[in-house]
C-alpha distance (Angstrom), angle and dihedral (degrees) to the residues before:
residue distance angle dihedral
M1 . . .
P2 3.80 . .
S3 3.79 116.8 .
R4 3.70 90.5 -127.3
V5 3.83 130.5 20.3
R6 3.73 117.7 -145.1
R7 3.79 103.4 150.1
V8 3.81 126.6 40.6
V9 3.83 133.6 -175.1
S10 3.81 116.4 -164.9
L11 3.75 124.7 -155.3
V12 3.82 95.4 -178.9
P13 3.87 122.5 69.9
S14 3.85 95.1 -142.6
L15 3.83 91.9 49.8
T16 3.82 89.4 46.7
E17 3.71 88.5 57.5
S18 3.75 90.6 47.7
V19 3.76 95.4 59.7
A20 3.79 100.3 26.4
D21 3.83 95.5 105.7
S22 3.77 94.3 45.7
G23 3.81 98.6 83.9
L24 3.84 90.6 -126.3
L25 3.84 98.8 95.7
V26 3.80 114.5 104.4
G27 3.80 100.7 156.3
A28 3.90 141.2 24.2
T29 3.65 139.5 164.3
D30 3.78 127.7 -87.3
W31 3.80 87.8 -107.9
C32 3.73 94.4 57.0
S33 3.88 98.5 109.6
H34 3.77 102.8 162.7
P35 2.92 128.8 111.1
A36 3.80 91.1 32.7
D37 3.80 91.9 -139.1
L38 3.78 96.9 49.1
D39 3.83 107.3 148.1
V40 3.83 111.0 -168.9
E41 3.81 135.9 114.4
R42 3.79 113.9 -70.9
V43 3.74 117.4 -133.1
R44 3.82 102.1 -169.9
G45 3.80 120.1 -103.3
T46 3.84 138.4 -27.5
K47 3.82 91.5 -106.2
N48 3.78 96.6 40.8
P49 3.81 110.6 29.1
D50 3.79 118.2 172.5
V51 3.74 95.6 -112.5
G52 3.86 92.2 -168.6
K53 3.77 91.6 53.9
V54 3.74 92.7 48.6
V55 3.92 90.5 50.2
A56 3.83 88.8 47.7
L57 3.84 91.6 56.8
R58 3.88 87.0 64.0
P59 3.88 95.9 -137.2
D60 3.76 119.7 -172.2
L61 3.79 87.6 -150.5
V62 3.77 135.6 18.3
L63 3.89 115.6 -155.0
A64 3.79 114.8 -144.1
N65 3.79 144.0 157.8
A66 3.82 127.3 -132.7
E67 3.84 90.5 -135.5
E68 3.83 102.5 38.8
N69 3.77 98.8 42.1
R70 3.87 129.5 54.2
A71 3.79 117.8 -113.4
E72 3.79 91.5 -133.1
D73 3.81 91.0 59.5
L74 3.82 91.8 49.1
D75 3.87 90.5 46.2
A76 3.88 88.1 52.2
L77 3.81 90.8 52.5
R78 3.81 91.8 48.1
A79 3.84 90.3 48.4
A80 3.86 86.4 55.0
G81 3.71 89.2 58.2
L82 3.84 99.9 -101.1
A83 3.75 128.2 139.9
V84 3.73 112.0 -122.8
W85 3.83 124.0 -162.5
V86 3.75 110.4 -159.7
T87 3.88 123.1 -164.3
Y88 3.76 126.3 -163.4
P89 3.88 111.0 171.5
R90 3.74 117.8 168.6
T91 3.67 100.5 175.1
V92 3.82 135.2 40.1
P93 3.75 94.5 -107.9
E94 3.80 90.9 47.9
A95 3.79 88.3 51.4
L96 3.83 94.2 51.2
T97 3.86 91.1 47.5
S98 3.78 90.9 45.7
L99 3.74 93.6 51.2
A100 3.81 92.1 48.1
R101 3.84 91.0 52.2
M102 3.76 93.2 45.5
L103 3.85 92.2 50.6
T104 3.76 90.6 48.7
A105 3.82 89.5 51.7
C106 3.75 88.8 54.6
G107 3.77 89.2 52.9
L108 3.84 93.9 -111.5
G109 3.80 129.4 133.2
T110 3.79 128.0 -126.6
P111 3.79 109.5 -67.7
A112 3.80 121.9 -141.4
W113 3.83 91.5 -114.0
L114 3.86 92.2 60.5
T115 3.81 93.4 50.7
E116 3.90 88.8 48.2
A117 3.83 90.5 48.5
E118 3.75 91.9 50.0
K119 3.84 89.5 52.2
A120 3.84 94.2 44.3
W121 3.85 94.1 55.8
A122 3.85 97.9 38.4
E123 3.84 95.2 92.3
P124 3.74 117.1 78.7
W125 3.81 120.5 -129.5
T126 3.77 112.0 -100.6
G127 3.77 103.1 171.5
D128 3.81 133.3 89.7
R129 3.76 120.4 -50.9
R130 3.86 129.8 -136.5
T131 3.75 133.1 -173.2
A132 3.76 118.7 -124.7
L133 3.79 144.5 -177.1
V134 3.93 110.8 -134.1
P135 3.86 110.2 -160.0
I136 3.75 117.7 -165.9
W137 3.80 98.4 177.0
R138 3.71 144.2 15.9
R139 3.86 132.1 -156.8
P140 2.97 82.1 63.6
W141 3.66 106.9 23.6
M142 3.78 114.1 -127.7
A143 3.85 128.3 176.7
V144 3.79 141.3 -174.4
G145 3.81 109.4 -86.0
S146 3.80 130.1 173.8
G147 3.81 133.6 -21.0
T148 3.76 100.1 12.1
F149 3.71 134.9 143.8
T150 3.81 89.3 -131.5
G151 3.81 91.9 55.4
D152 3.78 90.9 49.7
V153 3.80 92.6 51.0
L154 3.76 90.7 52.8
A155 3.81 93.4 45.8
R156 3.82 88.8 56.7
L157 3.81 86.9 56.6
G158 3.86 96.5 49.8
I159 3.75 96.9 -95.3
D160 3.80 116.9 124.1
N161 3.76 116.9 -159.2
V162 3.78 109.5 -125.2
L163 3.80 89.3 -149.7
A164 3.85 95.5 48.6
G165 3.74 91.2 115.9
H166 3.79 96.5 47.9
A167 3.81 117.7 123.8
E168 3.81 92.3 -123.3
R169 3.74 130.1 58.7
Y170 3.76 95.7 -138.9
P171 3.78 107.2 16.0
K172 3.79 128.0 -176.1
I173 3.84 107.4 -116.1
D174 3.75 143.3 -163.7
L175 3.87 109.9 -136.8
E176 3.75 88.2 -148.2
D177 3.83 95.0 56.2
L178 3.78 108.1 51.6
P179 3.76 136.2 111.6
E180 3.79 116.3 -96.2
Y181 3.85 114.9 -80.9
E182 3.82 134.3 174.5
L183 3.74 103.1 -141.2
A184 3.78 143.7 22.4
V185 3.73 117.6 -140.3
L186 3.77 113.8 -159.0
P187 3.88 117.5 -169.5
D188 3.78 118.3 -162.8
E189 3.83 93.1 -124.9
P190 2.94 148.8 89.6
Y191 3.83 82.0 13.5
A192 3.77 110.4 28.9
F193 3.81 98.2 -120.7
S194 3.82 113.6 179.2
P195 3.76 139.6 167.0
E196 3.81 86.0 -87.7
D197 3.81 97.1 44.3
G198 3.80 118.0 50.8
P199 3.77 112.0 4.7
E200 3.72 92.6 84.3
C201 3.74 89.8 67.0
F202 3.88 97.1 65.0
D203 3.68 135.1 70.7
V204 3.86 93.7 -155.9
P205 3.75 129.1 70.5
V206 3.85 114.5 -72.8
R207 3.75 132.1 -149.2
C208 3.75 120.7 -165.6
V209 3.81 110.1 -151.3
S210 3.83 139.5 178.4
G211 3.80 111.2 -84.9
R212 3.79 90.0 -156.9
H213 3.75 92.4 57.3
L214 3.87 93.5 42.7
T215 3.82 99.6 43.0
W216 3.78 110.6 22.7
Y217 3.81 123.2 85.1
G218 3.74 111.3 -156.4
P219 3.80 136.0 69.1
S220 3.83 89.9 -21.8
L221 3.86 87.7 70.5
A222 3.85 89.1 73.0
E223 3.77 91.0 68.4
A224 3.81 101.5 19.8
R225 3.82 95.9 96.3
D226 3.76 93.3 55.6
V227 3.87 96.7 40.2
L228 3.81 93.3 48.9
T229 3.82 94.4 42.2
A230 3.80 88.6 55.2
Q231 3.81 93.3 45.5
L232 3.77 93.8 47.7
R233 3.71 91.8 50.0
S234 3.86 94.3 46.6
S235 3.78 122.7 109.9
P236 3.81 105.4 -72.4
A237 3.75 124.8 -116.8
P238 3.85 102.9 -107.0
P239 3.86 118.0 -101.0
S240 3.78 114.7 -104.0
């Protein structure tokens, strides 16, 4: 780790948002959409970053994620002499701790949004529970499986992932061959599920939710509990 961080490139949208106001960020992926007015060099996508361009930006630290970024790209950055900070939270508490450590590594203090997020998620869920399928892609169908941050977020909102015991973290699925579940939760990313694209495939109630609030760990965590709770309680899209 560098003794002082002055320049940062982020390869993860939620981490980009986490340091966007610090003055350190000099590069981010094409998928880094928050904040909307972000004005830094773009280095292609999370799965295919332009390694040469990242190196040319001379960052003191590259922010990455073990799931979103490919190991071979991160190895290439390290081989070029760059320090790479890799996150891998699979629960909300892990995400909050990981963010605090990352911000400290960047030489930053504790932002208000992190304190707000810690307070927002401190209280356990005490209401009714429902089982849900959480698709993330179609053609082919894929869903949230075991050991995921997304699954933990939903569990803390009273939604138990029907595939939480699956051997894979993001398995391909056959909609006709699944355990029984009470609800389908459709985030609008990575696949852009919407009320017009997805609900027609299910014979259970459907909730369309914000993918950013369900899957990102960063400033969105401060409001994610309220946003997702409202969306999960909203009038369901009718079964097909």
